[in-house]
C-alpha positions in Angstrom: 3.2 53.6 58.8 1.5 56.1 61.0 -1.3 56.7 58.5 -1.9 53.0 58.2 -2.0 52.6 62.0 -4.6 55.3 62.2 -6.7 53.7 59.5 -6.5 50.3 61.3 -7.6 52.0 64.5 -10.6 53.6 62.7 -11.6 50.2 61.3 -11.3 48.6 64.7 -13.5 51.3 66.2 -16.0 50.8 63.4 -16.2 47.1 64.1 -16.6 47.7 67.8 -19.6 49.9 67.1 -21.2 48.0 64.2 -21.6 44.6 66.0 -23.7 45.9 68.9 -25.6 48.3 66.7 -26.3 45.5 64.3 -27.7 43.3 67.1 -29.6 46.2 68.7 -31.2 47.1 65.3 -32.0 43.5 64.6 -33.8 43.2 68.0 -35.6 46.6 67.5 -36.9 45.4 64.2 -37.9 42.1 65.8 -39.9 44.1 68.3 -42.2 45.2 65.5 -41.9 41.9 63.6 -42.9 39.9 66.6 -46.2 41.7 66.8 -46.8 41.0 63.1 -45.9 37.3 63.2 -47.9 36.6 66.4 -50.9 38.6 65.1 -50.7 36.7 61.8 -51.7 33.6 63.9 -54.6 35.6 65.2 -56.0 37.4 62.2 -54.8 38.7 58.8 -57.2 41.7 59.3 -55.4 42.5 62.6 -52.0 42.4 60.7 -53.3 44.9 58.1 -54.7 47.3 60.7 -51.6 47.2 62.8 -49.5 47.8 59.7 -51.3 51.1 59.0 -51.0 52.1 62.7 -47.3 51.4 62.8 -46.8 53.6 59.7 -48.4 56.5 61.6 -46.6 55.8 64.9 -43.2 55.5 63.2 -43.9 58.8 61.5 -44.7 60.4 64.8 -41.5 58.9 66.3 -39.6 60.9 63.7 -40.5 64.1 65.5 -38.2 62.9 68.3 -35.4 62.6 65.7 -35.3 66.4 65.4 -33.4 66.3 68.7 -31.8 62.9 68.6 -30.1 63.3 65.2 -28.6 66.6 66.4 -27.5 64.9 69.7 -25.7 62.1 67.8 -23.9 64.5 65.5 -22.9 67.1 68.1 -21.8 64.5 70.7 -19.7 62.7 68.1 -17.9 65.9 66.9 -17.5 67.2 70.5 -16.0 63.9 71.7 -13.6 63.9 68.7 -12.6 67.4 69.7 -12.4 66.4 73.4 -15.0 68.9 74.6 -16.7 66.9 77.3 -18.6 69.7 79.1 -20.3 70.4 75.7 -21.3 66.7 75.5 -23.1 67.0 78.9 -24.8 70.2 77.8 -26.1 68.6 74.6 -27.4 65.5 76.3 -29.1 67.5 79.1 -30.8 69.9 76.6 -31.8 66.9 74.4 -33.5 65.0 77.3 -35.4 68.0 78.4 -36.8 68.8 75.0 -37.7 65.2 74.1 -39.6 64.7 77.4 -41.8 67.7 76.5 -42.1 66.7 72.8 -42.8 63.0 73.8 -45.6 63.9 76.1 -47.2 66.1 73.4 -46.9 63.4 70.8 -48.4 60.8 73.2 -51.4 62.9 73.8 -51.9 63.6 70.0 -51.7 59.9 69.1 -54.1 58.8 71.9 -56.7 61.5 71.4 -56.4 61.5 67.6 -56.4 57.8 66.9 -59.9 57.5 65.2 -59.5 60.7 63.2 -56.0 59.8 61.9 -57.0 56.2 60.9 -60.1 57.6 59.1 -57.8 60.0 57.4 -55.7 57.0 56.3 -58.8 55.4 54.8 -58.7 52.4 57.0 -61.9 50.3 56.3 -64.6 50.0 59.0 -63.9 46.2 59.5 -60.3 47.0 60.4 -61.0 50.2 62.5 -61.7 48.5 65.8 -58.3 46.7 65.6 -56.5 49.9 64.6 -57.9 52.3 67.1 -57.4 49.9 70.1 -53.7 49.3 69.1 -53.0 53.0 68.4 -54.5 54.3 71.6 -52.3 52.1 73.8 -49.1 52.3 71.8 -49.6 56.1 71.2 -50.3 56.9 74.8 -46.9 55.7 75.8 -44.9 57.1 72.9 -42.9 59.3 75.3 -41.0 56.2 76.5 -39.5 55.9 73.1 -38.6 59.6 72.9 -36.5 59.4 76.1 -35.0 56.0 75.2 -33.8 57.2 71.8 -32.1 60.3 73.2 -30.2 58.2 75.8 -29.3 55.6 73.2 -27.9 58.2 70.8 -25.7 59.7 73.5 -24.3 56.3 74.5 -23.5 55.3 70.9 -21.7 58.5 70.2 -19.5 57.8 73.1 -18.6 54.3 71.7 -20.9 52.6 74.3 -23.2 50.9 71.8 -23.0 47.7 73.8 -25.4 49.0 76.4 -28.4 49.9 74.2 -27.9 46.5 72.6 -28.2 44.7 75.9 -31.2 46.7 76.9 -33.0 45.7 73.6 -32.3 42.0 74.3 -34.2 42.4 77.6 -37.0 44.3 75.9 -37.4 41.7 73.2 -37.7 38.8 75.7 -40.3 40.8 77.6 -42.2 41.6 74.5 -42.3 38.0 73.2 -43.5 36.7 76.6 -46.0 39.5 76.9 -47.4 39.0 73.4 -47.7 35.2 73.9 -49.5 35.8 77.2 -51.8 38.7 76.2 -52.6 37.9 72.6 -53.6 34.3 73.1 -54.5 34.3 76.8 -51.7 32.3 78.4 -50.5 32.0 82.0 -54.0 32.7 83.3 -54.3 36.1 81.5 -57.2 37.0 79.2 -56.9 36.6 75.5 -56.8 40.3 74.3 -55.6 40.0 70.7 -54.5 43.3 69.3 -54.8 45.1 72.6 -52.6 42.5 74.2 -49.9 43.1 71.6 -50.1 46.9 72.2 -49.9 46.5 76.0 -46.9 44.2 75.7 -45.0 46.5 73.4 -45.6 49.6 75.5 -44.6 47.8 78.7 -41.4 46.6 77.1 -40.6 50.2 75.9 -41.1 51.5 79.5 -38.7 49.0 80.9 -36.2 50.0 78.3 -36.4 53.6 79.3 -35.8 52.9 83.0 -32.8 50.7 82.3 -31.2 53.2 79.9 -31.5 55.9 82.5 -29.6 53.8 85.0 -26.9 53.0 82.4 -26.6 56.7 81.4 -25.8 57.8 85.0 -23.5 54.9 85.8 -21.5 54.5 82.6 -21.6 57.8 80.7 -22.7 61.0 82.5 -22.8 60.6 86.3 -24.6 63.9 86.8 -25.7 67.1 85.1 -24.1 69.9 87.0 -26.3 73.0 87.0 -23.4 75.3 86.6 -22.8 74.3 83.0 -26.5 75.0 82.2 -26.3 78.6 83.7 -27.0 80.5 81.6 -29.1 78.1 79.6 -27.0 76.9 76.6 -29.2 78.4 73.9 -26.3 78.1 71.4 -26.3 74.3 71.7 -30.1 74.3 71.3 -29.7 76.4 68.2 -27.1 74.0 66.7 -29.2 70.9 67.7 -32.2 72.4 65.8 -29.9 73.4 62.9 -28.8 69.8 62.5 -32.0 68.1 63.6 -34.7 70.0 61.7 -33.4 69.3 58.1 -32.2 65.8 59.1 -35.5 64.8 60.6 -37.2 66.7 57.8 -35.7 64.3 55.3 -36.8 61.3 57.4 -40.3 62.9 57.8 -40.6 63.5 54.1 -39.7 59.9 53.4 -42.1 58.5 56.0 -44.9 60.8 55.1 -44.5 59.8 51.5 -44.8 56.2 52.7 -48.0 57.1 54.6 -49.4 58.5 51.3 -48.3 55.4 49.4 -49.9 53.2 52.1 -53.1 55.1 51.5 -52.8 54.3 47.8 -52.0 50.6 48.6 -55.1 50.5 50.9 -57.1 51.4 47.8 -55.9 48.3 46.1 -57.6 46.0 48.7 -56.9 44.0 51.8 -54.6 41.5 50.0 -52.3 44.2 48.7 -52.3 46.0 52.1 -51.5 42.7 54.0 -48.8 41.7 51.4 -47.2 45.1 51.8 -47.2 44.7 55.6 -45.5 41.3 55.4 -43.0 42.5 52.8 -42.0 45.6 54.9 -41.6 43.4 58.0 -39.4 40.9 56.2 -37.2 43.0 53.8 -36.1 45.2 56.7 -33.8 42.4 57.7 -32.1 42.7 54.3 -30.9 46.3 55.0 -30.2 45.6 58.7 -26.4 45.4 58.1 -26.5 48.6 56.1 -28.2 50.5 59.0 -25.6 49.2 61.5 -22.7 50.1 59.2 -24.2 53.5 58.4 -24.8 54.4 62.1 -21.4 53.1 63.2 -19.7 54.8 60.3 -21.4 58.1 61.0 -20.2 58.1 64.6 -16.6 57.4 63.5 -16.9 60.0 60.7 -18.2 62.5 63.3 -15.2 61.8 65.5 -12.8 62.2 62.5 -14.4 65.5 61.4 -14.2 66.8 65.0 -10.5 65.9 65.0 -10.0 67.6 61.6 -9.1 64.3 59.8 -11.1 64.9 56.7 -9.3 62.4 54.3 -9.9 59.6 56.8 -13.6 60.5 57.0 -13.8 60.4 53.2 -12.1 57.0 52.9 -14.2 55.5 55.7 -17.4 56.6 54.0 -16.4 54.9 50.7 -15.6 51.7 52.6 -18.9 51.7 54.4 -20.8 52.2 51.2 -19.2 49.4 49.2 -19.6 46.8 52.0 -23.2 47.9 52.7 -24.3 47.5 49.0 -22.6 44.1 48.7 -24.2 42.6 51.7 -27.7 44.1 51.1 -27.9 42.9 47.5 -26.7 39.4 48.3 -29.3 39.1 51.1 -32.1 40.4 48.9 -31.4 37.7 46.4 -31.7 35.1 49.1 -34.9 36.7 50.4 -36.5 36.6 46.9 -35.6 32.9 46.4 -37.1 32.1 49.8 -40.1 34.3 49.3 -42.8 31.7 48.7 -41.7 29.6 51.6 -41.4 32.6 53.9 -44.8 34.0 53.2 -46.3 30.6 53.4 -45.3 30.5 57.1 -47.2 33.8 57.6 -50.4 33.3 55.7 -52.4 30.8 53.7 -53.9 33.4 51.4 -52.5 32.6 47.9 -53.0 36.1 46.5 -51.0 37.6 49.4 -48.2 35.1 48.8 -48.2 35.8 45.0 -48.0 39.5 45.5 -45.3 39.3 48.2 -43.0 37.1 46.1 -43.3 39.3 43.0 -42.4 42.4 45.1 -39.3 40.7 46.6 -37.8 40.2 43.1 -38.3 43.9 42.3 -36.8 44.7 45.8 -33.4 43.3 44.7 -32.8 46.3 42.5 -34.3 48.6 45.1 -31.8 47.6 47.8 -28.8 48.9 45.7 -30.1 52.5 46.0 -31.5 52.0 49.5 -28.1 50.9 50.9 -26.4 53.9 49.4 -29.1 56.3 50.7 -28.9 54.9 54.3 -25.1 55.2 54.3 -25.0 58.6 52.6 -27.6 60.4 54.6 -25.9 59.3 57.9 -22.4 60.1 56.6 -23.3 63.6 55.3 -25.2 64.3 58.5 -22.2 63.4 60.6 -20.1 66.0 58.7 -22.7 68.7 59.2 -23.9 68.6 55.6 -27.6 68.4 56.5 -29.4 70.7 54.1 -28.5 68.9 50.8 -30.0 65.4 51.8 -33.2 67.2 52.8 -33.7 68.9 49.5 -32.8 65.8 47.5 -35.1 63.7 49.6 -38.1 65.9 49.3 -37.8 66.4 45.6 -37.1 62.8 44.6 -39.3 61.0 47.1 -42.4 63.0 46.2 -41.6 63.4 42.5 -40.7 59.8 41.8 -41.9 57.5 44.7 -45.3 59.2 45.2 -45.8 60.5 41.6 -44.7 57.3 39.8 -46.3 55.1 42.6 -49.7 56.6 41.8 -49.0 56.4 38.0 -47.8 52.8 38.0 -49.9 51.4 40.7 -53.3 53.0 40.3 -53.5 54.9 37.0 -51.9 52.2 34.9 -53.2 49.4 37.1 -49.9 47.7 37.8 -50.9 47.3 41.5 -48.5 46.7 44.3 -45.7 45.5 42.0 -46.0 48.7 40.0 -45.6 50.8 43.2 -42.5 48.8 44.1 -41.0 49.7 40.7 -41.6 53.4 41.6 -39.9 52.9 45.0 -36.9 51.3 43.2 -36.5 54.3 40.9 -36.7 56.7 43.8 -34.0 54.9 45.8 -31.6 54.5 42.9 -31.9 58.1 41.6 -31.2 59.4 45.1 -28.3 56.9 45.4 -26.6 58.3 42.3 -27.0 61.9 43.5 -25.5 61.1 47.0 -22.5 59.2 45.6 -21.6 62.3 43.6 -22.1 64.5 46.6 -19.7 62.4 48.8 -17.1 62.2 46.0 -17.2 66.0 45.6 -16.1 66.5 49.2 -18.2 69.7 49.4 -19.2 68.4 52.9 -15.7 68.9 54.2 -16.3 72.5 55.4 -19.7 71.8 57.1 -18.5 70.6 60.6 -19.9 72.4 63.6 -16.7 72.0 65.8 -14.2 74.7 64.9 
């Protein structure tokens, strides 16, 4: 009976985390989707340009994940082991580092906007849209660096409700700001793409301020200097030990997507626009998987810190099964609704045709994608961070990029051919990660001893 009671407690904790993380992730996705939907009423060219910029900006944001992923894993394991001073040390070190990294990334994105977009092969007729959007959003990237760190620490402490509430406020501000600044409402000038960038950046700044207030009032009232003297180099070392390979896997995936976006750009404006619409709609398919994976990873980290390895294993299997079931079911619905959905966004028949075809291929893709999202989070939570990195780099570049070029460009299958390559990549990695979890080789990787 005791074992059953413990399992029920774990499930209850998981539900308590997943619901707010689900809502928060939905609203974060909407923050980007709102820009796309509103700009679609302004110009398809603007949508295509902003899609390329967001690919670069999201890749830059992954630099922050070097610290944030380590923060989440360490805080979860330390809380499971009831080492609260260690939690304060980790959060303090993480905030300091991401402030410095965030300012550096902001400067690079602002100053390097024209060069980076030329490197991506963005056509001249889209360049003005792309540069203006990237300079504004990039200049304030450090807001996101700080917000992500605070959010990671709150979630690891089972306080996921607070980041969720903050994102609600941010989305309302962004929708109002986009409406006012893109189209020139409430007496403000119609600024188009620049208006969307200003609105998004302002909303992220408000998010950072509110999260700081919550951190001090609900989680860590202060950062006593005595626990930072001498400076906790050991915690920094472990943060980087977790964060570098974990973020490296993310960076490898996103950089491979940047290269593939470059290939898609070579197919023409219709393919690039269709890809942007597809990416911004199918992300809602795996939304539940992301929430389950993040909530499950936090619970798995607590269990590993408390030396309850069997419970961590069973929880991981449960998260995987449920995630795949929901994602595949939703992807079928999305494919059936594709023509209607894309018809709301554009009146270009070629963009609609390409988008609908890709959604049907995406049904198979979501099987592997759901497993990968769950598995990389779960393995990371146990401290098994090197294996997902190696698998990610080899398969993403060998299959997604290699076959993407072969199918899409060399054989002339276009955007649909590239999506077949993405499907192969996700499912091959999915099979590998299932075998890794079942092997339980991760059980000896925890950082809390």
